[in-house]
Predicted model as a PDB file, atoms N, CA, C, CB and O in Angstrom, pLDDT in the B-factor column:
MODEL        1                                                                  
ATOM      1  N   MET A   1      -0.807  17.861  -0.337  1.00 62.00           N  
ATOM      2  CA  MET A   1       0.460  17.595   0.153  1.00 62.00           C  
ATOM      3  C   MET A   1       1.107  15.783  -0.224  1.00 62.00           C  
ATOM      4  CB  MET A   1       0.254  17.959   1.874  1.00 62.00           C  
ATOM      5  O   MET A   1       0.442  14.808  -0.575  1.00 62.00           O  
ATOM      6  N   ALA A   2       2.354  15.874  -0.019  1.00 73.00           N  
ATOM      7  CA  ALA A   2       3.195  14.740  -0.864  1.00 73.00           C  
ATOM      8  C   ALA A   2       2.942  13.763   0.499  1.00 73.00           C  
ATOM      9  CB  ALA A   2       5.190  15.166  -1.435  1.00 73.00           C  
ATOM     10  O   ALA A   2       2.499  14.309   1.510  1.00 73.00           O  
ATOM     11  N   ASP A   3       3.166  12.633   0.507  1.00 84.00           N  
ATOM     12  CA  ASP A   3       3.142  11.655   1.606  1.00 84.00           C  
ATOM     13  C   ASP A   3       4.421  11.530   1.789  1.00 84.00           C  
ATOM     14  CB  ASP A   3       2.461  10.347   1.401  1.00 84.00           C  
ATOM     15  O   ASP A   3       5.249  11.324   0.901  1.00 84.00           O  
ATOM     16  N   LYS A   4       4.723  11.703   3.467  1.00 92.00           N  
ATOM     17  CA  LYS A   4       6.281  11.815   3.805  1.00 92.00           C  
ATOM     18  C   LYS A   4       6.369  10.126   3.713  1.00 92.00           C  
ATOM     19  CB  LYS A   4       6.793  12.691   5.587  1.00 92.00           C  
ATOM     20  O   LYS A   4       5.322   9.483   3.791  1.00 92.00           O  
ATOM     21  N   LYS A   5       7.771   9.388   3.528  1.00 91.00           N  
ATOM     22  CA  LYS A   5       8.301   8.692   3.238  1.00 91.00           C  
ATOM     23  C   LYS A   5       9.261   8.220   4.235  1.00 91.00           C  
ATOM     24  CB  LYS A   5       8.566   9.021   2.291  1.00 91.00           C  
ATOM     25  O   LYS A   5      10.083   9.093   4.513  1.00 91.00           O  
ATOM     26  N   LYS A   6       9.446   6.933   4.964  1.00 93.00           N  
ATOM     27  CA  LYS A   6       9.859   6.596   5.778  1.00 93.00           C  
ATOM     28  C   LYS A   6      11.587   5.901   5.334  1.00 93.00           C  
ATOM     29  CB  LYS A   6       8.742   5.854   6.309  1.00 93.00           C  
ATOM     30  O   LYS A   6      11.603   5.075   4.422  1.00 93.00           O  
ATOM     31  N   GLN A   7      13.038   6.308   6.059  1.00 94.00           N  
ATOM     32  CA  GLN A   7      13.709   5.592   5.484  1.00 94.00           C  
ATOM     33  C   GLN A   7      13.976   4.371   6.227  1.00 94.00           C  
ATOM     34  CB  GLN A   7      14.664   6.225   5.120  1.00 94.00           C  
ATOM     35  O   GLN A   7      14.295   4.580   7.397  1.00 94.00           O  
ATOM     36  N   VAL A   8      13.941   3.372   5.931  1.00 94.00           N  
ATOM     37  CA  VAL A   8      14.292   2.091   6.523  1.00 94.00           C  
ATOM     38  C   VAL A   8      15.409   1.150   5.826  1.00 94.00           C  
ATOM     39  CB  VAL A   8      13.043   1.344   6.595  1.00 94.00           C  
ATOM     40  O   VAL A   8      15.331   0.728   4.673  1.00 94.00           O  
ATOM     41  N   PRO A   9      16.642   0.855   6.892  1.00 96.00           N  
ATOM     42  CA  PRO A   9      17.688   0.002   6.851  1.00 96.00           C  
ATOM     43  C   PRO A   9      17.655  -1.020   6.102  1.00 96.00           C  
ATOM     44  CB  PRO A   9      17.951  -0.387   7.872  1.00 96.00           C  
ATOM     45  O   PRO A   9      17.542  -2.096   6.688  1.00 96.00           O  
ATOM     46  N   LEU A  10      17.727  -1.034   4.812  1.00 96.00           N  
ATOM     47  CA  LEU A  10      17.539  -2.504   4.450  1.00 96.00           C  
ATOM     48  C   LEU A  10      18.811  -3.607   4.121  1.00 96.00           C  
ATOM     49  CB  LEU A  10      16.696  -2.439   3.213  1.00 96.00           C  
ATOM     50  O   LEU A  10      19.717  -3.345   3.330  1.00 96.00           O  
ATOM     51  N   ARG A  11      18.725  -4.594   4.708  1.00 97.00           N  
ATOM     52  CA  ARG A  11      20.133  -5.797   4.272  1.00 97.00           C  
ATOM     53  C   ARG A  11      19.163  -6.397   3.230  1.00 97.00           C  
ATOM     54  CB  ARG A  11      20.880  -7.257   5.760  1.00 97.00           C  
ATOM     55  O   ARG A  11      17.986  -6.737   3.346  1.00 97.00           O  
ATOM     56  N   LEU A  12      20.274  -6.433   1.850  1.00 97.00           N  
ATOM     57  CA  LEU A  12      19.970  -7.911   1.287  1.00 97.00           C  
ATOM     58  C   LEU A  12      21.086  -8.317   0.559  1.00 97.00           C  
ATOM     59  CB  LEU A  12      18.701  -8.036   0.329  1.00 97.00           C  
ATOM     60  O   LEU A  12      22.043  -7.674   0.128  1.00 97.00           O  
ATOM     61  N   SER A  13      20.605 -10.270   0.455  1.00 98.00           N  
ATOM     62  CA  SER A  13      21.772 -10.759   0.029  1.00 98.00           C  
ATOM     63  C   SER A  13      22.684  -9.838  -1.569  1.00 98.00           C  
ATOM     64  CB  SER A  13      21.259 -12.396  -0.236  1.00 98.00           C  
ATOM     65  O   SER A  13      22.405  -8.733  -2.035  1.00 98.00           O  
ATOM     66  N   ASP A  14      23.300 -10.401  -1.834  1.00 98.00           N  
ATOM     67  CA  ASP A  14      24.452 -10.071  -3.358  1.00 98.00           C  
ATOM     68  C   ASP A  14      23.311 -10.318  -4.148  1.00 98.00           C  
ATOM     69  CB  ASP A  14      26.094 -11.293  -3.849  1.00 98.00           C  
ATOM     70  O   ASP A  14      22.705  -9.319  -4.536  1.00 98.00           O  
ATOM     71  N   LYS A  15      22.850 -11.512  -4.498  1.00 98.00           N  
ATOM     72  CA  LYS A  15      21.979 -12.381  -5.493  1.00 98.00           C  
ATOM     73  C   LYS A  15      20.641 -12.023  -5.652  1.00 98.00           C  
ATOM     74  CB  LYS A  15      21.919 -13.763  -5.112  1.00 98.00           C  
ATOM     75  O   LYS A  15      20.007 -12.110  -6.704  1.00 98.00           O  
ATOM     76  N   LEU A  16      20.334 -11.721  -4.855  1.00 98.00           N  
ATOM     77  CA  LEU A  16      18.726 -11.032  -4.432  1.00 98.00           C  
ATOM     78  C   LEU A  16      18.748  -9.569  -4.855  1.00 98.00           C  
ATOM     79  CB  LEU A  16      18.331 -11.040  -2.583  1.00 98.00           C  
ATOM     80  O   LEU A  16      17.717  -9.242  -5.443  1.00 98.00           O  
ATOM     81  N   TYR A  17      19.862  -8.379  -4.676  1.00 98.00           N  
ATOM     82  CA  TYR A  17      19.810  -7.627  -4.840  1.00 98.00           C  
ATOM     83  C   TYR A  17      19.900  -7.730  -6.391  1.00 98.00           C  
ATOM     84  CB  TYR A  17      20.421  -7.089  -4.059  1.00 98.00           C  
ATOM     85  O   TYR A  17      18.858  -7.406  -6.962  1.00 98.00           O  
ATOM     86  N   GLN A  18      20.911  -8.107  -7.171  1.00 98.00           N  
ATOM     87  CA  GLN A  18      20.645  -8.433  -8.190  1.00 98.00           C  
ATOM     88  C   GLN A  18      19.802  -8.966  -8.991  1.00 98.00           C  
ATOM     89  CB  GLN A  18      21.115  -8.707  -8.258  1.00 98.00           C  
ATOM     90  O   GLN A  18      20.110  -9.149 -10.168  1.00 98.00           O  
ATOM     91  N   GLU A  19      18.904  -9.222  -8.630  1.00 98.00           N  
ATOM     92  CA  GLU A  19      17.840  -9.865  -8.796  1.00 98.00           C  
ATOM     93  C   GLU A  19      16.695  -8.671  -8.933  1.00 98.00           C  
ATOM     94  CB  GLU A  19      17.688 -10.902  -7.648  1.00 98.00           C  
ATOM     95  O   GLU A  19      16.055  -8.537  -9.976  1.00 98.00           O  
ATOM     96  N   ILE A  20      16.545  -8.013  -8.041  1.00 98.00           N  
ATOM     97  CA  ILE A  20      15.824  -6.927  -7.621  1.00 98.00           C  
ATOM     98  C   ILE A  20      16.302  -6.089  -8.949  1.00 98.00           C  
ATOM     99  CB  ILE A  20      16.201  -6.323  -6.010  1.00 98.00           C  
ATOM    100  O   ILE A  20      15.513  -5.596  -9.755  1.00 98.00           O  
ATOM    101  N   ALA A  21      17.534  -6.023  -9.024  1.00 98.00           N  
ATOM    102  CA  ALA A  21      18.202  -4.506  -9.969  1.00 98.00           C  
ATOM    103  C   ALA A  21      17.771  -4.820 -11.336  1.00 98.00           C  
ATOM    104  CB  ALA A  21      20.196  -4.245 -10.025  1.00 98.00           C  
ATOM    105  O   ALA A  21      17.249  -3.977 -12.065  1.00 98.00           O  
ATOM    106  N   ALA A  22      18.067  -6.453 -11.799  1.00 98.00           N  
ATOM    107  CA  ALA A  22      17.108  -6.541 -13.116  1.00 98.00           C  
ATOM    108  C   ALA A  22      16.027  -6.435 -13.502  1.00 98.00           C  
ATOM    109  CB  ALA A  22      17.047  -7.263 -13.541  1.00 98.00           C  
ATOM    110  O   ALA A  22      15.534  -6.082 -14.573  1.00 98.00           O  
ATOM    111  N   TRP A  23      15.483  -6.905 -12.161  1.00 98.00           N  
ATOM    112  CA  TRP A  23      13.935  -6.571 -12.663  1.00 98.00           C  
ATOM    113  C   TRP A  23      13.410  -5.313 -12.865  1.00 98.00           C  
ATOM    114  CB  TRP A  23      13.010  -7.033 -11.806  1.00 98.00           C  
ATOM    115  O   TRP A  23      12.491  -4.982 -13.614  1.00 98.00           O  
ATOM    116  N   ALA A  24      14.258  -4.474 -11.935  1.00 98.00           N  
ATOM    117  CA  ALA A  24      13.856  -3.152 -11.580  1.00 98.00           C  
ATOM    118  C   ALA A  24      13.958  -2.492 -13.264  1.00 98.00           C  
ATOM    119  CB  ALA A  24      15.008  -2.384 -10.235  1.00 98.00           C  
ATOM    120  O   ALA A  24      13.052  -2.388 -14.090  1.00 98.00           O  
ATOM    121  N   GLU A  25      15.202  -2.168 -13.362  1.00 98.00           N  
ATOM    122  CA  GLU A  25      15.765  -2.223 -15.256  1.00 98.00           C  
ATOM    123  C   GLU A  25      14.289  -2.475 -16.292  1.00 98.00           C  
ATOM    124  CB  GLU A  25      17.128  -4.087 -15.641  1.00 98.00           C  
ATOM    125  O   GLU A  25      13.694  -1.667 -17.005  1.00 98.00           O  
ATOM    126  N   ASP A  26      14.035  -3.859 -16.034  1.00 98.00           N  
ATOM    127  CA  ASP A  26      13.063  -3.942 -16.821  1.00 98.00           C  
ATOM    128  C   ASP A  26      11.931  -3.247 -16.757  1.00 98.00           C  
ATOM    129  CB  ASP A  26      12.808  -4.921 -16.854  1.00 98.00           C  
ATOM    130  O   ASP A  26      11.305  -2.690 -17.658  1.00 98.00           O  
ATOM    131  N   ASP A  27      11.785  -3.303 -15.968  1.00 98.00           N  
ATOM    132  CA  ASP A  27      10.508  -1.870 -15.530  1.00 98.00           C  
ATOM    133  C   ASP A  27      10.616  -0.929 -15.576  1.00 98.00           C  
ATOM    134  CB  ASP A  27      10.003  -1.559 -14.465  1.00 98.00           C  
ATOM    135  O   ASP A  27       9.589  -0.323 -15.270  1.00 98.00           O  
ATOM    136  N   PHE A  28      11.594  -0.215 -15.886  1.00 98.00           N  
ATOM    137  CA  PHE A  28      11.800   1.334 -15.793  1.00 98.00           C  
ATOM    138  C   PHE A  28      11.398   2.328 -14.521  1.00 98.00           C  
ATOM    139  CB  PHE A  28      11.041   1.852 -16.910  1.00 98.00           C  
ATOM    140  O   PHE A  28      10.651   3.293 -14.360  1.00 98.00           O  
ATOM    141  N   ARG A  29      12.255   1.595 -13.764  1.00 98.00           N  
ATOM    142  CA  ARG A  29      12.691   1.868 -12.115  1.00 98.00           C  
ATOM    143  C   ARG A  29      13.599   1.604 -11.940  1.00 98.00           C  
ATOM    144  CB  ARG A  29      12.166   1.339 -11.062  1.00 98.00           C  
ATOM    145  O   ARG A  29      14.374   1.026 -12.702  1.00 98.00           O  
ATOM    146  N   SER A  30      13.827   2.087 -10.474  1.00 98.00           N  
ATOM    147  CA  SER A  30      15.068   2.277  -9.412  1.00 98.00           C  
ATOM    148  C   SER A  30      15.170   0.995  -8.853  1.00 98.00           C  
ATOM    149  CB  SER A  30      14.863   3.420  -8.172  1.00 98.00           C  
ATOM    150  O   SER A  30      14.226   0.260  -9.139  1.00 98.00           O  
ATOM    151  N   VAL A  31      16.249   0.399  -7.968  1.00 98.00           N  
ATOM    152  CA  VAL A  31      15.993  -0.419  -7.088  1.00 98.00           C  
ATOM    153  C   VAL A  31      14.709   0.059  -5.747  1.00 98.00           C  
ATOM    154  CB  VAL A  31      17.426  -0.683  -6.630  1.00 98.00           C  
ATOM    155  O   VAL A  31      13.894  -0.672  -5.184  1.00 98.00           O  
ATOM    156  N   ASN A  32      14.894   1.145  -5.619  1.00 97.00           N  
ATOM    157  CA  ASN A  32      13.703   1.825  -4.601  1.00 97.00           C  
ATOM    158  C   ASN A  32      12.650   1.736  -5.095  1.00 97.00           C  
ATOM    159  CB  ASN A  32      13.738   3.226  -4.234  1.00 97.00           C  
ATOM    160  O   ASN A  32      11.654   1.324  -4.501  1.00 97.00           O  
ATOM    161  N   GLY A  33      12.674   2.017  -5.982  1.00 97.00           N  
ATOM    162  CA  GLY A  33      11.369   2.133  -6.723  1.00 97.00           C  
ATOM    163  C   GLY A  33      10.583   0.457  -6.501  1.00 97.00           C  
ATOM    164  O   GLY A  33       9.594  -0.087  -6.012  1.00 97.00           O  
ATOM    165  N   GLN A  34      11.884   0.170  -7.278  1.00 98.00           N  
ATOM    166  CA  GLN A  34      11.121  -1.532  -7.504  1.00 98.00           C  
ATOM    167  C   GLN A  34      10.488  -2.050  -5.996  1.00 98.00           C  
ATOM    168  CB  GLN A  34      12.593  -2.972  -8.051  1.00 98.00           C  
ATOM    169  O   GLN A  34       9.305  -2.199  -5.689  1.00 98.00           O  
ATOM    170  N   ILE A  35      11.916  -2.303  -5.039  1.00 98.00           N  
ATOM    171  CA  ILE A  35      11.253  -2.787  -3.855  1.00 98.00           C  
ATOM    172  C   ILE A  35      10.102  -2.038  -3.545  1.00 98.00           C  
ATOM    173  CB  ILE A  35      12.103  -2.792  -2.738  1.00 98.00           C  
ATOM    174  O   ILE A  35       9.329  -2.941  -3.225  1.00 98.00           O  
ATOM    175  N   GLU A  36       9.505  -1.033  -3.433  1.00 97.00           N  
ATOM    176  CA  GLU A  36       8.820   0.121  -2.791  1.00 97.00           C  
ATOM    177  C   GLU A  36       7.571  -0.394  -3.892  1.00 97.00           C  
ATOM    178  CB  GLU A  36       9.654   1.962  -2.875  1.00 97.00           C  
ATOM    179  O   GLU A  36       6.513  -0.231  -3.284  1.00 97.00           O  
ATOM    180  N   TYR A  37       7.296  -0.941  -5.249  1.00 98.00           N  
ATOM    181  CA  TYR A  37       6.474  -1.376  -5.531  1.00 98.00           C  
ATOM    182  C   TYR A  37       5.977  -2.736  -4.925  1.00 98.00           C  
ATOM    183  CB  TYR A  37       6.654  -1.260  -6.543  1.00 98.00           C  
ATOM    184  O   TYR A  37       4.942  -2.926  -4.285  1.00 98.00           O  
ATOM    185  N   LEU A  38       6.857  -3.553  -5.241  1.00 98.00           N  
ATOM    186  CA  LEU A  38       6.890  -4.868  -4.858  1.00 98.00           C  
ATOM    187  C   LEU A  38       6.022  -5.045  -3.425  1.00 98.00           C  
ATOM    188  CB  LEU A  38       8.437  -5.299  -4.746  1.00 98.00           C  
ATOM    189  O   LEU A  38       5.240  -5.947  -3.128  1.00 98.00           O  
ATOM    190  N   LEU A  39       6.368  -4.054  -2.766  1.00 97.00           N  
ATOM    191  CA  LEU A  39       5.623  -4.284  -1.314  1.00 97.00           C  
ATOM    192  C   LEU A  39       4.773  -3.370  -0.926  1.00 97.00           C  
ATOM    193  CB  LEU A  39       6.485  -4.358  -0.187  1.00 97.00           C  
ATOM    194  O   LEU A  39       4.581  -3.078   0.254  1.00 97.00           O  
ATOM    195  N   THR A  40       4.084  -2.747  -2.101  1.00 97.00           N  
ATOM    196  CA  THR A  40       2.701  -2.271  -2.227  1.00 97.00           C  
ATOM    197  C   THR A  40       1.930  -3.602  -2.477  1.00 97.00           C  
ATOM    198  CB  THR A  40       2.499  -1.137  -3.450  1.00 97.00           C  
ATOM    199  O   THR A  40       1.105  -4.224  -1.808  1.00 97.00           O  
ATOM    200  N   GLU A  41       2.308  -3.733  -3.268  1.00 97.00           N  
ATOM    201  CA  GLU A  41       1.391  -5.281  -4.353  1.00 97.00           C  
ATOM    202  C   GLU A  41       1.541  -6.308  -3.503  1.00 97.00           C  
ATOM    203  CB  GLU A  41       2.206  -5.966  -6.113  1.00 97.00           C  
ATOM    204  O   GLU A  41       0.522  -6.978  -3.334  1.00 97.00           O  
ATOM    205  N   CYS A  42       2.228  -6.541  -3.083  1.00 96.00           N  
ATOM    206  CA  CYS A  42       1.967  -7.486  -1.499  1.00 96.00           C  
ATOM    207  C   CYS A  42       1.015  -7.177  -0.241  1.00 96.00           C  
ATOM    208  CB  CYS A  42       3.311  -7.502  -0.708  1.00 96.00           C  
ATOM    209  O   CYS A  42       0.529  -8.029   0.503  1.00 96.00           O  
ATOM    210  N   VAL A  43       0.840  -5.706  -0.150  1.00 96.00           N  
ATOM    211  CA  VAL A  43       0.237  -5.356   1.018  1.00 96.00           C  
ATOM    212  C   VAL A  43      -1.246  -5.079   0.472  1.00 96.00           C  
ATOM    213  CB  VAL A  43       0.997  -4.106   1.771  1.00 96.00           C  
ATOM    214  O   VAL A  43      -2.315  -5.130   1.080  1.00 96.00           O  
ATOM    215  N   LYS A  44      -0.998  -4.800  -0.736  1.00 96.00           N  
ATOM    216  CA  LYS A  44      -2.428  -5.047  -1.538  1.00 96.00           C  
ATOM    217  C   LYS A  44      -2.914  -6.765  -1.393  1.00 96.00           C  
ATOM    218  CB  LYS A  44      -2.154  -4.606  -3.434  1.00 96.00           C  
ATOM    219  O   LYS A  44      -3.730  -7.223  -0.593  1.00 96.00           O  
ATOM    220  N   LYS A  45      -2.279  -7.361  -2.234  1.00 94.00           N  
ATOM    221  CA  LYS A  45      -2.515  -8.856  -2.074  1.00 94.00           C  
ATOM    222  C   LYS A  45      -3.347  -9.162  -0.981  1.00 94.00           C  
ATOM    223  CB  LYS A  45      -1.276  -9.612  -1.892  1.00 94.00           C  
ATOM    224  O   LYS A  45      -4.531  -9.501  -0.985  1.00 94.00           O  
ATOM    225  N   ARG A  46      -2.349  -8.949   0.219  1.00 93.00           N  
ATOM    226  CA  ARG A  46      -2.921  -9.887   1.745  1.00 93.00           C  
ATOM    227  C   ARG A  46      -4.008  -8.844   1.998  1.00 93.00           C  
ATOM    228  CB  ARG A  46      -1.592 -10.099   3.417  1.00 93.00           C  
ATOM    229  O   ARG A  46      -4.836  -9.479   2.651  1.00 93.00           O  
ATOM    230  N   LYS A  47      -4.480  -7.582   1.846  1.00 91.00           N  
ATOM    231  CA  LYS A  47      -5.619  -7.635   2.421  1.00 91.00           C  
ATOM    232  C   LYS A  47      -6.359  -7.749   1.587  1.00 91.00           C  
ATOM    233  CB  LYS A  47      -5.929  -6.801   3.147  1.00 91.00           C  
ATOM    234  O   LYS A  47      -7.478  -8.092   1.969  1.00 91.00           O  
ATOM    235  N   LYS A  48      -6.198  -7.559   0.180  1.00 89.00           N  
ATOM    236  CA  LYS A  48      -7.549  -8.908  -0.449  1.00 89.00           C  
ATOM    237  C   LYS A  48      -7.627 -10.145  -0.068  1.00 89.00           C  
ATOM    238  CB  LYS A  48      -7.522  -9.333  -1.925  1.00 89.00           C  
ATOM    239  O   LYS A  48      -8.492 -10.877  -0.548  1.00 89.00           O  
ATOM    240  N   GLY A  49      -6.814 -10.552   0.777  1.00 85.00           N  
ATOM    241  CA  GLY A  49      -7.198 -12.331   0.999  1.00 85.00           C  
ATOM    242  C   GLY A  49      -7.574 -12.165   1.978  1.00 85.00           C  
ATOM    243  O   GLY A  49      -8.136 -13.022   2.660  1.00 85.00           O  
ATOM    244  N   ARG A  50      -7.440 -11.438   2.182  1.00 83.00           N  
ATOM    245  CA  ARG A  50      -8.289 -11.486   3.946  1.00 83.00           C  
ATOM    246  C   ARG A  50      -9.593 -10.307   4.234  1.00 83.00           C  
ATOM    247  CB  ARG A  50      -6.846 -10.953   5.412  1.00 83.00           C  
ATOM    248  O   ARG A  50     -10.103  -9.850   5.257  1.00 83.00           O  
ATOM    249  N   LYS A  51      -9.759 -10.152   3.123  1.00 81.00           N  
ATOM    250  CA  LYS A  51     -10.936  -9.479   2.450  1.00 81.00           C  
ATOM    251  C   LYS A  51     -12.003 -10.597   1.867  1.00 81.00           C  
ATOM    252  CB  LYS A  51     -10.361  -8.510   1.197  1.00 81.00           C  
ATOM    253  O   LYS A  51     -13.164 -10.240   1.668  1.00 81.00           O  
ATOM    254  N   GLU A  52     -11.645 -11.785   1.631  1.00 80.00           N  
ATOM    255  CA  GLU A  52     -12.444 -12.668   0.556  1.00 80.00           C  
ATOM    256  C   GLU A  52     -12.398 -13.740   1.625  1.00 80.00           C  
ATOM    257  CB  GLU A  52     -11.703 -13.059  -1.155  1.00 80.00           C  
ATOM    258  O   GLU A  52     -13.381 -14.479   1.591  1.00 80.00           O  
ATOM    259  N   LYS A  53     -11.359 -14.059   2.723  1.00 75.00           N  
ATOM    260  CA  LYS A  53     -11.429 -15.183   4.140  1.00 75.00           C  
ATOM    261  C   LYS A  53     -12.631 -14.503   4.628  1.00 75.00           C  
ATOM    262  CB  LYS A  53      -9.937 -15.217   5.497  1.00 75.00           C  
ATOM    263  O   LYS A  53     -13.627 -15.217   4.747  1.00 75.00           O  
ATOM    264  N   GLU A  54     -12.763 -12.983   5.005  1.00 78.00           N  
ATOM    265  CA  GLU A  54     -14.013 -12.749   5.971  1.00 78.00           C  
ATOM    266  C   GLU A  54     -15.278 -12.799   4.888  1.00 78.00           C  
ATOM    267  CB  GLU A  54     -13.920 -11.088   6.895  1.00 78.00           C  
ATOM    268  O   GLU A  54     -16.422 -13.018   5.287  1.00 78.00           O  
ATOM    269  N   GLU A  55     -15.009 -12.605   3.654  1.00 79.00           N  
ATOM    270  CA  GLU A  55     -16.617 -12.782   3.161  1.00 79.00           C  
ATOM    271  C   GLU A  55     -16.754 -14.501   3.142  1.00 79.00           C  
ATOM    272  CB  GLU A  55     -16.964 -11.974   1.295  1.00 79.00           C  
ATOM    273  O   GLU A  55     -17.888 -14.733   2.723  1.00 79.00           O  
ATOM    274  N   ASP A  56     -16.043 -15.788   3.432  1.00 80.00           N  
ATOM    275  CA  ASP A  56     -16.146 -17.102   3.099  1.00 80.00           C  
ATOM    276  C   ASP A  56     -16.360 -17.006   4.252  1.00 80.00           C  
ATOM    277  CB  ASP A  56     -15.226 -18.012   2.456  1.00 80.00           C  
ATOM    278  O   ASP A  56     -17.484 -17.448   4.489  1.00 80.00           O  
ATOM    279  N   SER A  57     -15.709 -16.541   5.396  1.00 78.00           N  
ATOM    280  CA  SER A  57     -16.491 -17.357   6.891  1.00 78.00           C  
ATOM    281  C   SER A  57     -18.166 -16.392   7.234  1.00 78.00           C  
ATOM    282  CB  SER A  57     -15.026 -17.038   8.792  1.00 78.00           C  
ATOM    283  O   SER A  57     -18.939 -16.824   8.089  1.00 78.00           O  
ATOM    284  N   GLU A  58     -18.380 -15.542   6.698  1.00 76.00           N  
ATOM    285  CA  GLU A  58     -20.122 -14.903   6.302  1.00 76.00           C  
ATOM    286  C   GLU A  58     -20.778 -15.372   5.893  1.00 76.00           C  
ATOM    287  CB  GLU A  58     -20.497 -14.023   5.577  1.00 76.00           C  
ATOM    288  O   GLU A  58     -21.896 -15.562   6.371  1.00 76.00           O  
ATOM    289  N   GLY A  59     -20.289 -15.859   4.588  1.00 67.00           N  
ATOM    290  CA  GLY A  59     -21.840 -16.675   3.765  1.00 67.00           C  
ATOM    291  C   GLY A  59     -21.549 -18.258   3.736  1.00 67.00           C  
ATOM    292  O   GLY A  59     -22.381 -19.029   3.259  1.00 67.00           O  
TER     293      GLY A  59                                                      
ENDMDL                                                                          
END                                                                             
């Protein structure tokens, strides 16, 4: 079964939107796909940072 996706209203400045749109085009993604990709990468990085921080405090 495919993951259900939530719809989230998002307001961006025109400048930020244009930057993301250009980046999305470079990566052959839609703007929505690019935003989802970037958020996913940020969440992964945050989780990794927390894990490393916990390991440092244990050792």
